N, C-alpha and C positions, 0 to 999 in steps of 0.2 A: 586321577591323580598319582603328580607327582610326588616325586619319594618326600623333598623339602616340604611340600605346601599340608603328607600326613603328619611331619614330626613336626608341625609349625602350630598344627589342629592339638596333638600336643600338650605343646607350652601351653596356648590358650587355655585348657583345659585346668593341670597341674595348679594352679595356684586356688582353684576352687576348695583344696580342699582345707582351705585356712577354717572354711567354714562349716570340715569338722573334726580337728586340732586343734588346740588353743595356740597361738604362734612363740606366746614367751611365757616362761616361769622366773618369778625373784623368790629364791628362801633362805631364812636367814636363824645361823642356826647359835645356839648359847646352848651354855652350864643348865639353865631351871630350864630347857626344855629339851629332856630327853627324846620326842620328836622336834622335826623343829620346821618352822612355822613358814609356809608358804603361798601365793598365790599362780596362780595362772593367765595370765593377759591371751583375752580371745580377742577373735575380729570382731568380735559384738561386745562384749562381754571380760567379768571379772568374775576367775572362781578360786573356788581353797583350795588346794593341796589335800590337803586333810577337813575336816569338818568343824567348822567353827574361827579356821584357821585367820581371815581378815576382820572377824569380829575381834578377835586376841592382838592381831596386830595393831588395831586402832585401837583400843585398850591402851597398849600400850607406848603407845605413837601420842597421845594426850598426856601424857604425861614432862614428854617433850616440848612440846609446840607447834608438834603435828599436826597438819590436816587428816579428816579424817579420809580415806579409799573411798570414794562416791558411789552411787551403785550403777550408772552411766558418767558419758564424758562425752562432748558432742564429735570426735572423734570414730565413737562406738556409729553413728548416723551417718558418717563422711566416709570410713573407710569400707566399709561389705558396700557404698555402693559406688564405691573407685574403685573395687575390685571387679564388682559386674560387669563394670561398662567397660574395662580394661580387655575382661574376658570376650570377651560380646565383639569389643572391637578385631582383638584378634581371631577371632572363628571367621568373620567374617574375608581378615587376609589371606584366613591360609585359604580357603576357597577359592574368592575373586582373586587375591594379589599375585603380586611374583616377591623375589625376592628382598628384593631393595626396601617391599615394603618392612620385610621382616624383623629390616635392621631400625627401624623406624621405631618399631614396638619392642625389639627388645631398649631405646635405650630411652622411651615412654615409660617403662618399666623399671629401669633403673632410677629414673627420676623419681619416681612417686617412691620406692623404695626409699631411694637416700630421705625425701622430705618427711616421710611417718618414723622413719629414727632419729629427724629433729627435732620431731617434734615429740618423738617419746623422749629426747634427753630435755627438754625444756621442760615437761611435766614432773622430771625426775628432780629436774634443778630445785624447781619450784617447791613440791614435797618435799625438798628436802634442808632448802636454807628460808621458805617465806613461814617461818616460828609465831606462834604465840607471843609475844612478851610477856602475857601474866602465865605464860607456862609453867609449873608446877614446880619442876626443876630445870634447870640451864645449867649448857655445860660450854666452855668458854676454850680458845685454844690457846698454844702458850705463849701466842702476843697478844691477849687479850680479847680477841676479836668470836665475834658468835660462830659456836662449832654447827655444823650442819651434815647433814643426816641424808646426804642422798644416795640412793641405792646406786652401786656400778652399774652404767651401759651396757656390757659386755664384761664378766667375769666375774672378777671376788674380792671383797676387801674385805679391810676391819672399821664399825663400826662399836665406837665403846669396845663392849666386853661380848658385839654379834661378828660374828660373819654373814655375809650377806653375797649372796652368790646373785648372775644378775647371767640366763643361759635362755637359744634358740630355742624352741622346739617341734615339734613336728608340723605345726602350721605354716611355720620361716622354710623349711626342708621344700613341702613345696611349691611354695612361693619362691624358693630360687632357684628350684630346679625348674620348674619355669621359664623362669628368666634366660639360663644356660640354654635350655632345650631351644629356646627361641634363634638364643646366637648361633649356635649346630645348625638350625634350621637356616638362615641367615648362610652360613658358606657352604653346606652341601645347596642348596641355590647356586650361589655364585661359583662352582664348580661346575655343576651342570650345564648354564648358560655358555659356562664357553668354553666345556665342549662340543655342544651345538652348532660355537658359530667356527669352530674347526672342519669342520662335519660336509 
């Protein structure tokens, strides 16, 4: 097996780390919570950073009209299937394909990841702006418009007396490494192909 194909084999396996580790984490810091509230976003689930964090976030959000964080969303069924399919495709390419196919897999993974991030943004936007008009507490911006409570897609942001943090976790690292390794496999395969033509 060529070196580039072995590297492609590794690239196809790495994204499966999403089934072992969280993809993302959102944390809320505030003076009234000595231990920050937080939740992990997995490929197929939400989980507490600390016991009962999601329950406490839902109770807090209820007062400003935000939706409850659901037990499941459609993406928890779609995303795992997508990762399994792309990993299987990557494995088949690693065993049977040439270096040009590695680039196709890389582009496919970039497109899927970008679509996933955009979907995450839309979910956050709806979660933070589609508020219940009958909420107990209502906040407005200086111009009189309804205040939104959307967490940041990446980084930190002040929301009232909270500081929200949103950062990738180990699962996202495995996914990123897999995608990058696929590109490395392509360049090594391309380099070796040019060498074979010169011999």
